[in-house]
Every structure is written in structure tokens, then in C-alpha cells.
Backbone and ligand atoms as CSV (ligand in chain L), in Angstrom:
chain,resi,resn,atom,element,x,y,z
A,1,MET,N,N,-19.309,-2.521,3.477
A,1,MET,CA,C,-18.938,-3.167,2.228
A,1,MET,C,C,-19.053,-4.680,2.347
A,2,GLY,N,N,-20.235,-5.195,2.626
A,2,GLY,CA,C,-20.407,-6.641,2.698
A,2,GLY,C,C,-19.764,-7.243,3.935
A,3,SER,N,N,-19.745,-8.563,3.987
A,3,SER,CA,C,-19.207,-9.196,5.196
A,3,SER,C,C,-18.104,-10.178,4.843
A,4,VAL,N,N,-17.225,-9.764,3.955
A,4,VAL,CA,C,-16.081,-10.615,3.605
A,4,VAL,C,C,-15.130,-10.656,4.803
A,5,PRO,N,N,-14.698,-11.854,5.198
A,5,PRO,CA,C,-13.826,-11.935,6.374
A,5,PRO,C,C,-12.540,-11.121,6.180
A,6,GLN,N,N,-12.206,-10.361,7.168
A,6,GLN,CA,C,-11.028,-9.494,7.090
A,6,GLN,C,C,-9.776,-10.262,7.507
A,7,GLN,N,N,-8.765,-10.152,6.663
A,7,GLN,CA,C,-7.486,-10.751,7.022
A,7,GLN,C,C,-6.868,-9.885,8.123
A,8,PRO,N,N,-6.241,-10.500,9.102
A,8,PRO,CA,C,-5.661,-9.690,10.190
A,8,PRO,C,C,-4.415,-8.946,9.732
A,9,PHE,N,N,-4.665,-7.914,8.942
A,9,PHE,CA,C,-3.596,-7.154,8.315
A,9,PHE,C,C,-2.613,-6.590,9.345
A,10,LYS,N,N,-3.163,-5.955,10.356
A,10,LYS,CA,C,-2.340,-5.326,11.385
A,10,LYS,C,C,-1.492,-6.374,12.114
A,11,LYS,N,N,-2.106,-7.526,12.325
A,11,LYS,CA,C,-1.390,-8.595,13.023
A,11,LYS,C,C,-0.173,-9.046,12.235
A,12,VAL,N,N,-0.354,-9.181,10.927
A,12,VAL,CA,C,0.756,-9.594,10.072
A,12,VAL,C,C,1.883,-8.576,10.184
A,13,GLU,N,N,1.528,-7.310,10.137
A,13,GLU,CA,C,2.532,-6.247,10.246
A,13,GLU,C,C,3.273,-6.333,11.570
A,14,LYS,N,N,2.520,-6.542,12.619
A,14,LYS,CA,C,3.133,-6.595,13.952
A,14,LYS,C,C,4.083,-7.778,14.055
A,15,ARG,N,N,3.653,-8.900,13.452
A,15,ARG,CA,C,4.485,-10.104,13.522
A,15,ARG,C,C,5.793,-9.852,12.779
A,16,LEU,N,N,5.688,-9.242,11.608
A,16,LEU,CA,C,6.887,-8.943,10.824
A,16,LEU,C,C,7.787,-7.976,11.585
A,17,ALA,N,N,7.175,-6.986,12.180
A,17,ALA,CA,C,7.939,-5.985,12.921
A,17,ALA,C,C,8.637,-6.635,14.108
A,18,GLY,N,N,7.928,-7.526,14.777
A,18,GLY,CA,C,8.486,-8.212,15.939
A,18,GLY,C,C,9.714,-9.009,15.589
A,19,LYS,N,N,9.656,-9.718,14.473
A,19,LYS,CA,C,10.787,-10.533,14.023
A,19,LYS,C,C,12.000,-9.673,13.726
A,20,ALA,N,N,11.760,-8.574,13.012
A,20,ALA,CA,C,12.880,-7.731,12.608
A,20,ALA,C,C,13.501,-7.026,13.795
A,21,ALA,N,N,12.676,-6.730,14.779
A,21,ALA,CA,C,13.181,-6.013,15.949
A,21,ALA,C,C,14.200,-6.855,16.715
A,22,LEU,N,N,14.092,-8.176,16.573
A,22,LEU,CA,C,15.032,-9.055,17.255
A,22,LEU,C,C,16.421,-8.956,16.621
A,23,ARG,N,N,16.441,-8.905,15.291
A,23,ARG,CA,C,17.713,-8.817,14.579
A,23,ARG,C,C,17.628,-7.688,13.576
A,24,THR,N,N,18.198,-6.572,13.919
A,24,THR,CA,C,18.065,-5.411,13.042
A,24,THR,C,C,19.334,-5.194,12.217
A,25,ASP,N,N,19.900,-6.298,11.730
A,25,ASP,CA,C,21.110,-6.175,10.921
A,25,ASP,C,C,20.750,-5.906,9.461
A,26,ALA,N,N,21.754,-5.723,8.649
A,26,ALA,CA,C,21.544,-5.384,7.241
A,26,ALA,C,C,20.785,-6.478,6.488
A,27,ALA,N,N,21.109,-7.724,6.787
A,27,ALA,CA,C,20.459,-8.844,6.093
A,27,ALA,C,C,18.963,-8.852,6.365
A,28,THR,N,N,18.608,-8.648,7.615
A,28,THR,CA,C,17.195,-8.614,7.989
A,28,THR,C,C,16.507,-7.463,7.281
A,29,SER,N,N,17.186,-6.346,7.269
A,29,SER,CA,C,16.628,-5.156,6.653
A,29,SER,C,C,16.353,-5.398,5.170
A,30,ALA,N,N,17.295,-6.034,4.508
A,30,ALA,CA,C,17.154,-6.321,3.082
A,30,ALA,C,C,15.986,-7.270,2.857
A,31,ARG,N,N,15.871,-8.243,3.728
A,31,ARG,CA,C,14.803,-9.226,3.581
A,31,ARG,C,C,13.441,-8.559,3.777
A,32,MET,N,N,13.374,-7.722,4.799
A,32,MET,CA,C,12.126,-7.015,5.094
A,32,MET,C,C,11.694,-6.162,3.910
A,33,GLY,N,N,12.698,-5.568,3.259
A,33,GLY,CA,C,12.411,-4.697,2.131
A,33,GLY,C,C,11.747,-5.449,0.992
A,34,ARG,N,N,12.043,-6.745,0.904
A,34,ARG,CA,C,11.488,-7.540,-0.193
A,34,ARG,C,C,10.104,-8.081,0.124
A,35,ILE,N,N,9.763,-8.086,1.405
A,35,ILE,CA,C,8.463,-8.642,1.777
A,35,ILE,C,C,7.366,-7.755,1.228
A,36,ARG,N,N,6.510,-8.349,0.463
A,36,ARG,CA,C,5.417,-7.564,-0.107
A,36,ARG,C,C,4.161,-8.395,0.053
A,37,GLN,N,N,3.283,-7.914,0.876
A,37,GLN,CA,C,2.021,-8.604,1.068
A,37,GLN,C,C,1.142,-8.381,-0.153
A,38,SER,N,N,0.523,-9.435,-0.603
A,38,SER,CA,C,-0.436,-9.275,-1.690
A,38,SER,C,C,-1.752,-9.895,-1.240
A,39,GLY,N,N,-2.857,-9.291,-1.697
A,39,GLY,CA,C,-4.149,-9.824,-1.317
A,39,GLY,C,C,-4.493,-9.578,0.137
A,40,THR,N,N,-3.968,-8.500,0.707
A,40,THR,CA,C,-4.327,-8.130,2.073
A,40,THR,C,C,-5.785,-7.657,2.088
A,41,ALA,N,N,-6.362,-7.588,3.257
A,41,ALA,CA,C,-7.770,-7.178,3.369
A,41,ALA,C,C,-8.028,-5.813,2.708
A,42,PRO,N,N,-7.195,-4.786,2.984
A,42,PRO,CA,C,-7.458,-3.497,2.338
A,42,PRO,C,C,-7.387,-3.599,0.813
A,43,GLU,N,N,-6.437,-4.395,0.329
A,43,GLU,CA,C,-6.296,-4.559,-1.107
A,43,GLU,C,C,-7.544,-5.209,-1.710
A,44,LEU,N,N,-8.052,-6.230,-1.060
A,44,LEU,CA,C,-9.255,-6.902,-1.557
A,44,LEU,C,C,-10.445,-5.954,-1.539
A,45,THR,N,N,-10.503,-5.111,-0.523
A,45,THR,CA,C,-11.583,-4.122,-0.431
A,45,THR,C,C,-11.520,-3.171,-1.622
A,46,VAL,N,N,-10.308,-2.724,-1.941
A,46,VAL,CA,C,-10.146,-1.800,-3.069
A,46,VAL,C,C,-10.495,-2.494,-4.384
A,47,ARG,N,N,-10.038,-3.732,-4.534
A,47,ARG,CA,C,-10.348,-4.469,-5.769
A,47,ARG,C,C,-11.858,-4.569,-5.963
A,48,ARG,N,N,-12.554,-4.880,-4.873
A,48,ARG,CA,C,-14.002,-5.025,-4.938
A,48,ARG,C,C,-14.659,-3.704,-5.332
A,49,ALA,N,N,-14.198,-2.631,-4.699
A,49,ALA,CA,C,-14.776,-1.305,-4.959
A,49,ALA,C,C,-14.527,-0.880,-6.406
A,50,VAL,N,N,-13.335,-1.165,-6.922
A,50,VAL,CA,C,-12.998,-0.802,-8.294
A,50,VAL,C,C,-13.857,-1.604,-9.269
A,51,SER,N,N,-14.054,-2.875,-8.966
A,51,SER,CA,C,-14.916,-3.722,-9.807
A,51,SER,C,C,-16.340,-3.191,-9.828
A,52,THR,N,N,-16.798,-2.748,-8.653
A,52,THR,CA,C,-18.156,-2.209,-8.541
A,52,THR,C,C,-18.347,-1.004,-9.455
A,53,LEU,N,N,-17.262,-0.236,-9.616
A,53,LEU,CA,C,-17.321,0.936,-10.504
A,53,LEU,C,C,-17.282,0.526,-11.978
A,54,GLY,N,N,-17.129,-0.769,-12.207
A,54,GLY,CA,C,-17.105,-1.267,-13.576
A,54,GLY,C,C,-15.757,-1.075,-14.255
A,55,LEU,N,N,-14.714,-0.838,-13.452
A,55,LEU,CA,C,-13.383,-0.628,-14.021
A,55,LEU,C,C,-12.608,-1.942,-14.044
A,56,ARG,N,N,-11.838,-2.111,-15.119
A,56,ARG,CA,C,-11.014,-3.313,-15.242
A,56,ARG,C,C,-9.613,-3.013,-14.737
A,57,TYR,N,N,-8.971,-4.044,-14.229
A,57,TYR,CA,C,-7.617,-3.841,-13.706
A,57,TYR,C,C,-6.856,-5.161,-13.671
A,58,THR,N,N,-5.548,-5.034,-13.539
A,58,THR,CA,C,-4.720,-6.209,-13.288
A,58,THR,C,C,-4.061,-6.019,-11.933
A,59,VAL,N,N,-3.663,-7.121,-11.307
A,59,VAL,CA,C,-3.007,-7.048,-9.992
A,59,VAL,C,C,-1.535,-7.450,-10.123
A,60,ARG,N,N,-0.766,-7.145,-9.087
A,60,ARG,CA,C,0.665,-7.480,-9.047
A,60,ARG,C,C,1.366,-7.059,-10.330
A,61,ASN,N,N,1.388,-5.795,-10.574
A,61,ASN,CA,C,1.925,-5.277,-11.830
A,61,ASN,C,C,3.429,-5.064,-11.731
A,62,GLU,N,N,4.137,-6.170,-11.739
A,62,GLU,CA,C,5.570,-6.109,-11.470
A,62,GLU,C,C,6.392,-5.434,-12.572
A,63,ASP,N,N,5.783,-5.283,-13.745
A,63,ASP,CA,C,6.508,-4.611,-14.828
A,63,ASP,C,C,6.383,-3.089,-14.732
A,64,LEU,N,N,5.540,-2.598,-13.850
A,64,LEU,CA,C,5.381,-1.153,-13.696
A,64,LEU,C,C,6.164,-0.671,-12.473
A,65,PRO,N,N,6.613,0.596,-12.493
A,65,PRO,CA,C,7.387,1.119,-11.359
A,65,PRO,C,C,6.649,0.946,-10.032
A,66,GLY,N,N,7.311,0.375,-9.055
A,66,GLY,CA,C,6.728,0.193,-7.727
A,66,GLY,C,C,5.706,-0.930,-7.638
A,67,SER,N,N,5.482,-1.666,-8.731
A,67,SER,CA,C,4.483,-2.748,-8.762
A,67,SER,C,C,3.153,-2.329,-8.135
A,68,PRO,N,N,2.428,-1.439,-8.791
A,68,PRO,CA,C,1.138,-0.996,-8.221
A,68,PRO,C,C,0.207,-2.184,-7.965
A,69,ASP,N,N,-0.599,-2.075,-6.926
A,69,ASP,CA,C,-1.486,-3.174,-6.547
A,69,ASP,C,C,-2.581,-3.399,-7.582
A,70,LEU,N,N,-3.056,-2.315,-8.170
A,70,LEU,CA,C,-4.032,-2.413,-9.255
A,70,LEU,C,C,-3.574,-1.457,-10.350
A,71,ALA,N,N,-3.775,-1.854,-11.588
A,71,ALA,CA,C,-3.432,-0.954,-12.690
A,71,ALA,C,C,-4.260,-1.272,-13.917
A,72,ASN,N,N,-4.428,-0.241,-14.735
A,72,ASN,CA,C,-5.072,-0.415,-16.028
A,72,ASN,C,C,-4.185,0.295,-17.037
A,73,ARG,N,N,-3.515,-0.493,-17.850
A,73,ARG,CA,C,-2.525,0.068,-18.774
A,73,ARG,C,C,-3.144,0.900,-19.891
A,74,SER,N,N,-4.285,0.455,-20.427
A,74,SER,CA,C,-4.848,1.225,-21.533
A,74,SER,C,C,-5.458,2.541,-21.035
A,75,ARG,N,N,-6.046,2.529,-19.844
A,75,ARG,CA,C,-6.602,3.770,-19.275
A,75,ARG,C,C,-5.548,4.562,-18.518
A,76,ARG,N,N,-4.405,3.941,-18.330
A,76,ARG,CA,C,-3.263,4.584,-17.666
A,76,ARG,C,C,-3.562,5.093,-16.262
A,77,TRP,N,N,-4.006,4.178,-15.425
A,77,TRP,CA,C,-4.063,4.539,-14.022
A,77,TRP,C,C,-3.470,3.413,-13.182
A,78,ALA,N,N,-3.019,3.757,-12.015
A,78,ALA,CA,C,-2.421,2.777,-11.116
A,78,ALA,C,C,-2.823,3.121,-9.690
A,79,ILE,N,N,-3.056,2.088,-8.910
A,79,ILE,CA,C,-3.427,2.303,-7.505
A,79,ILE,C,C,-2.460,1.557,-6.606
A,80,PHE,N,N,-1.970,2.265,-5.604
A,80,PHE,CA,C,-1.203,1.630,-4.541
A,80,PHE,C,C,-2.090,1.563,-3.312
A,81,VAL,N,N,-2.180,0.397,-2.724
A,81,VAL,CA,C,-2.910,0.266,-1.465
A,81,VAL,C,C,-1.837,0.136,-0.395
A,82,HIS,N,N,-1.691,1.185,0.383
A,82,HIS,CA,C,-0.593,1.228,1.343
A,82,HIS,C,C,-1.031,0.978,2.774
A,83,GLY,N,N,-0.254,0.168,3.470
A,83,GLY,CA,C,-0.429,-0.003,4.904
A,83,GLY,C,C,0.026,1.284,5.570
A,84,CYS,N,N,-0.781,1.804,6.492
A,84,CYS,CA,C,-0.484,3.097,7.121
A,84,CYS,C,C,0.819,3.054,7.917
A,85,TYR,N,N,1.129,1.908,8.464
A,85,TYR,CA,C,2.325,1.777,9.304
A,85,TYR,C,C,3.600,1.793,8.465
A,86,TRP,N,N,3.730,0.874,7.541
A,86,TRP,CA,C,4.950,0.756,6.740
A,86,TRP,C,C,5.176,1.942,5.834
A,87,HIS,N,N,4.095,2.494,5.328
A,87,HIS,CA,C,4.250,3.566,4.344
A,87,HIS,C,C,4.032,4.944,4.948
A,88,ARG,N,N,3.848,4.986,6.269
A,88,ARG,CA,C,3.799,6.243,7.029
A,88,ARG,C,C,2.708,7.201,6.574
A,89,HIS,N,N,1.479,6.777,6.771
A,89,HIS,CA,C,0.357,7.669,6.493
A,89,HIS,C,C,0.428,8.841,7.462
A,90,GLU,N,N,0.680,10.032,6.908
A,90,GLU,CA,C,0.874,11.220,7.740
A,90,GLU,C,C,-0.351,11.543,8.572
A,91,GLY,N,N,-0.142,11.726,9.857
A,91,GLY,CA,C,-1.224,12.111,10.753
A,91,GLY,C,C,-2.162,10.968,11.113
A,92,CYS,N,N,-1.843,9.765,10.676
A,92,CYS,CA,C,-2.717,8.615,10.942
A,92,CYS,C,C,-2.291,7.920,12.235
A,93,HIS,N,N,-3.282,7.532,13.020
A,93,HIS,CA,C,-2.951,6.905,14.304
A,93,HIS,C,C,-2.312,5.525,14.145
A,94,LYS,N,N,-2.418,4.962,12.943
A,94,LYS,CA,C,-1.805,3.651,12.706
A,94,LYS,C,C,-0.303,3.762,12.433
A,95,ALA,N,N,0.145,4.953,12.100
A,95,ALA,CA,C,1.559,5.145,11.761
A,95,ALA,C,C,2.395,5.409,13.013
A,96,THR,N,N,2.421,4.430,13.893
A,96,THR,CA,C,3.163,4.568,15.146
A,96,THR,C,C,4.648,4.312,14.886
A,97,THR,N,N,5.476,4.690,15.835
A,97,THR,CA,C,6.916,4.460,15.732
A,97,THR,C,C,7.369,3.585,16.897
A,98,PRO,N,N,8.057,2.489,16.598
A,98,PRO,CA,C,8.516,1.613,17.679
A,98,PRO,C,C,9.430,2.351,18.655
A,99,ARG,N,N,9.322,2.015,19.919
A,99,ARG,CA,C,10.136,2.704,20.945
A,99,ARG,C,C,11.538,2.128,21.037
A,100,THR,N,N,11.699,0.881,20.550
A,100,THR,CA,C,13.045,0.313,20.552
A,100,THR,C,C,13.590,0.355,19.134
A,101,ASN,N,N,14.904,0.470,19.016
A,101,ASN,CA,C,15.563,0.571,17.709
A,101,ASN,C,C,14.930,1.675,16.864
A,102,THR,N,N,14.585,2.761,17.517
A,102,THR,CA,C,13.844,3.833,16.836
A,102,THR,C,C,14.557,4.368,15.593
A,103,ASP,N,N,15.872,4.574,15.704
A,103,ASP,CA,C,16.608,5.112,14.549
A,103,ASP,C,C,16.541,4.173,13.358
A,104,PHE,N,N,16.698,2.891,13.664
A,104,PHE,CA,C,16.625,1.884,12.600
A,104,PHE,C,C,15.291,1.977,11.873
A,105,TRP,N,N,14.230,2.052,12.653
A,105,TRP,CA,C,12.896,2.081,12.052
A,105,TRP,C,C,12.638,3.366,11.280
A,106,LEU,N,N,13.066,4.484,11.844
A,106,LEU,CA,C,12.846,5.753,11.153
A,106,LEU,C,C,13.560,5.751,9.806
A,107,ASN,N,N,14.759,5.175,9.838
A,107,ASN,CA,C,15.543,5.054,8.625
A,107,ASN,C,C,14.816,4.196,7.591
A,108,LYS,N,N,14.330,3.071,8.070
A,108,LYS,CA,C,13.623,2.131,7.195
A,108,LYS,C,C,12.359,2.775,6.624
A,109,PHE,N,N,11.602,3.441,7.498
A,109,PHE,CA,C,10.368,4.094,7.060
A,109,PHE,C,C,10.663,5.139,6.003
A,110,SER,N,N,11.729,5.926,6.219
A,110,SER,CA,C,11.997,6.997,5.260
A,110,SER,C,C,12.414,6.409,3.921
A,111,ARG,N,N,13.061,5.242,3.945
A,111,ARG,CA,C,13.389,4.591,2.662
A,111,ARG,C,C,12.108,4.137,1.958
A,112,ASN,N,N,11.166,3.604,2.720
A,112,ASN,CA,C,9.881,3.189,2.129
A,112,ASN,C,C,9.188,4.378,1.469
A,113,VAL,N,N,9.132,5.486,2.202
A,113,VAL,CA,C,8.446,6.686,1.706
A,113,VAL,C,C,9.129,7.201,0.435
A,114,ALA,N,N,10.468,7.179,0.438
A,114,ALA,CA,C,11.226,7.647,-0.725
A,114,ALA,C,C,10.964,6.733,-1.928
A,115,ARG,N,N,10.928,5.426,-1.682
A,115,ARG,CA,C,10.675,4.463,-2.757
A,115,ARG,C,C,9.276,4.683,-3.348
A,116,ASP,N,N,8.299,4.909,-2.460
A,116,ASP,CA,C,6.922,5.161,-2.914
A,116,ASP,C,C,6.856,6.409,-3.782
A,117,ALA,N,N,7.542,7.460,-3.340
A,117,ALA,CA,C,7.517,8.730,-4.082
A,117,ALA,C,C,8.159,8.545,-5.453
A,118,ALA,N,N,9.271,7.814,-5.490
A,118,ALA,CA,C,9.972,7.578,-6.758
A,118,ALA,C,C,9.080,6.810,-7.728
A,119,ALA,N,N,8.354,5.832,-7.209
A,119,ALA,CA,C,7.463,5.027,-8.057
A,119,ALA,C,C,6.353,5.895,-8.635
A,120,ARG,N,N,5.808,6.792,-7.793
A,120,ARG,CA,C,4.724,7.672,-8.260
A,120,ARG,C,C,5.220,8.589,-9.382
A,121,VAL,N,N,6.410,9.164,-9.173
A,121,VAL,CA,C,6.987,10.070,-10.171
A,121,VAL,C,C,7.194,9.324,-11.490
A,122,SER,N,N,7.751,8.139,-11.372
A,122,SER,CA,C,8.037,7.321,-12.539
A,122,SER,C,C,6.773,6.982,-13.331
A,123,LEU,N,N,5.728,6.631,-12.619
A,123,LEU,CA,C,4.457,6.307,-13.271
A,123,LEU,C,C,3.849,7.533,-13.939
A,124,LYS,N,N,3.915,8.664,-13.242
A,124,LYS,CA,C,3.357,9.896,-13.804
A,124,LYS,C,C,4.085,10.287,-15.069
A,125,ARG,N,N,5.395,10.048,-15.087
A,125,ARG,CA,C,6.178,10.329,-16.299
A,125,ARG,C,C,5.707,9.476,-17.458
A,126,ARG,N,N,5.205,8.309,-17.155
A,126,ARG,CA,C,4.675,7.428,-18.208
A,126,ARG,C,C,3.224,7.758,-18.548
A,127,GLY,N,N,2.725,8.823,-17.955
A,127,GLY,CA,C,1.369,9.254,-18.267
A,127,GLY,C,C,0.290,8.593,-17.422
A,128,TYR,N,N,0.706,8.004,-16.323
A,128,TYR,CA,C,-0.270,7.342,-15.453
A,128,TYR,C,C,-0.845,8.302,-14.419
A,129,GLN,N,N,-2.119,8.127,-14.151
A,129,GLN,CA,C,-2.719,8.798,-13.010
A,129,GLN,C,C,-2.529,7.846,-11.836
A,130,VAL,N,N,-1.947,8.342,-10.765
A,130,VAL,CA,C,-1.605,7.465,-9.646
A,130,VAL,C,C,-2.435,7.810,-8.423
A,131,LEU,N,N,-3.013,6.795,-7.839
A,131,LEU,CA,C,-3.834,6.982,-6.650
A,131,LEU,C,C,-3.243,6.149,-5.512
A,132,THR,N,N,-3.053,6.784,-4.381
A,132,THR,CA,C,-2.610,6.034,-3.205
A,132,THR,C,C,-3.798,5.908,-2.266
A,133,VAL,N,N,-4.195,4.686,-1.998
A,133,VAL,CA,C,-5.295,4.455,-1.074
A,133,VAL,C,C,-4.698,3.897,0.207
A,134,TRP,N,N,-5.037,4.518,1.317
A,134,TRP,CA,C,-4.493,4.080,2.600
A,134,TRP,C,C,-5.373,3.023,3.232
A,135,GLN,N,N,-4.707,2.168,3.962
A,135,GLN,CA,C,-5.367,1.084,4.695
A,135,GLN,C,C,-6.565,1.587,5.489
A,136,CYS,N,N,-6.397,2.718,6.184
A,136,CYS,CA,C,-7.475,3.225,7.032
A,136,CYS,C,C,-8.663,3.733,6.209
A,137,GLU,N,N,-8.389,4.134,4.968
A,137,GLU,CA,C,-9.477,4.615,4.103
A,137,GLU,C,C,-10.359,3.462,3.640
A,138,CYS,N,N,-9.805,2.254,3.715
A,138,CYS,CA,C,-10.549,1.071,3.280
A,138,CYS,C,C,-11.574,0.648,4.326
A,139,GLU,N,N,-11.456,1.239,5.506
A,139,GLU,CA,C,-12.380,0.867,6.578
A,139,GLU,C,C,-13.725,1.569,6.433
A,140,SER,N,N,-13.751,2.591,5.566
A,140,SER,CA,C,-15.006,3.296,5.346
A,140,SER,C,C,-15.366,3.242,3.871
A,141,GLY,N,N,-16.495,2.636,3.581
A,141,GLY,CA,C,-16.943,2.495,2.196
A,141,GLY,C,C,-17.098,3.828,1.488
A,142,THR,N,N,-17.622,4.826,2.191
A,142,THR,CA,C,-17.858,6.123,1.550
A,142,THR,C,C,-16.545,6.844,1.256
A,143,ARG,N,N,-15.599,6.754,2.191
A,143,ARG,CA,C,-14.296,7.398,1.992
A,143,ARG,C,C,-13.588,6.784,0.790
A,144,LEU,N,N,-13.674,5.471,0.710
A,144,LEU,CA,C,-13.018,4.754,-0.371
A,144,LEU,C,C,-13.651,5.101,-1.718
A,145,THR,N,N,-14.962,5.093,-1.759
A,145,THR,CA,C,-15.664,5.418,-3.008
A,145,THR,C,C,-15.304,6.822,-3.464
A,146,ALA,N,N,-15.204,7.748,-2.515
A,146,ALA,CA,C,-14.842,9.125,-2.851
A,146,ALA,C,C,-13.447,9.181,-3.473
A,147,ARG,N,N,-12.530,8.425,-2.927
A,147,ARG,CA,C,-11.172,8.395,-3.472
A,147,ARG,C,C,-11.152,7.828,-4.886
A,148,LEU,N,N,-11.896,6.753,-5.080
A,148,LEU,CA,C,-11.860,6.054,-6.363
A,148,LEU,C,C,-12.617,6.799,-7.456
A,149,ALA,N,N,-13.475,7.724,-7.060
A,149,ALA,CA,C,-14.272,8.474,-8.032
A,149,ALA,C,C,-13.363,9.290,-8.954
A,150,ARG,N,N,-12.113,9.492,-8.538
A,150,ARG,CA,C,-11.181,10.290,-9.352
A,150,ARG,C,C,-10.598,9.512,-10.525
A,151,LEU,N,N,-10.807,8.225,-10.535
A,151,LEU,CA,C,-10.232,7.431,-11.615
A,151,LEU,C,C,-10.978,7.664,-12.922
A,152,PRO,N,N,-10.246,7.650,-14.034
A,152,PRO,CA,C,-10.929,7.800,-15.327
A,152,PRO,C,C,-11.853,6.607,-15.551
A,153,GLN,N,N,-13.100,6.892,-15.848
A,153,GLN,CA,C,-14.080,5.812,-16.080
A,153,GLN,C,C,-13.858,5.201,-17.452
A,154,SER,N,N,-14.101,3.893,-17.512
A,154,SER,CA,C,-13.898,3.249,-18.827
A,154,SER,C,C,-15.217,3.163,-19.575
L,1,ZN,ZN,ZN,-4.030,5.693,7.789
């Protein structure tokens, strides 16, 4: 998919994880929960691919449940671009579990997963078709195109 420089997405995640691991108190946890990366490499890849399909979208849709990364209100679809680590891509090698403070992390991960599921349900209730694209799927142009082919064409 071209040669756009890749943002060190994994590095950012590791840095955030490293900081939180030092202080795993409630305040840190709350702060971490609010951290939302926007314009990450996988997200930019998805935006590009969606544009290539000729579909229009808006980004940072904070008025919609879960703030989908891309959305089209008139066509009623929403896309979440999820980091495999934070959002626990099942069976993915990127979804590792830290060996220290394991309970804390498992707890945090399960809250993320629950929040994601709630957002999807909420959007579907509003008549949205919801697509979750995983970070690892963005590494392959064909895999990504296959996923996006399910979106209603405009
Ligand atoms: Zn993955």
C-alpha cells in the first residue's frame, strides 16, 4: 500500500504500557483509559483504503458511541481500527499479556473489550453497520481490502 512512513504504533503502546506498569493505581488507570491515539499508522492505512474505494467518511466521531475512527452517517457505517494489544485481538500474536501486574492488566483489557462490545451494540441499535479492523490486518493490503469490501458502497 504505497510507501507512506509508518508511525511506530507498537512503540507508542509499549511506552504507554511501561509508564503505567510503574504506577498501577486507580488514577493511572483512569488516565490510561482516556488515552486515545488518533491518526496512528493502521488508522491512516484504513483511511487511505476507504478513500480508494471512493467512500466518504469523517474521523474522530465523538458524538457516536465509542467514537468510531471512521464513520459515514448517511450510509450508516462505522469503522473501529483497533490495536491488537489494547483491544485483545483473539488469537493474535500481538495480544500479549504482561508478566508483571498481570491481574491489573487482565482487568484493564477486559474493560476495554467490554467497552468495545457496548459501543458496537449501541451503534447497531442506531442502524449502523460496524466493522472492526485490526492493526495486524492493516499490514496486508489484500486482507484489508477484503474486510472493507463489506461496507455499503456509496
Ligand atoms: Zn491482530
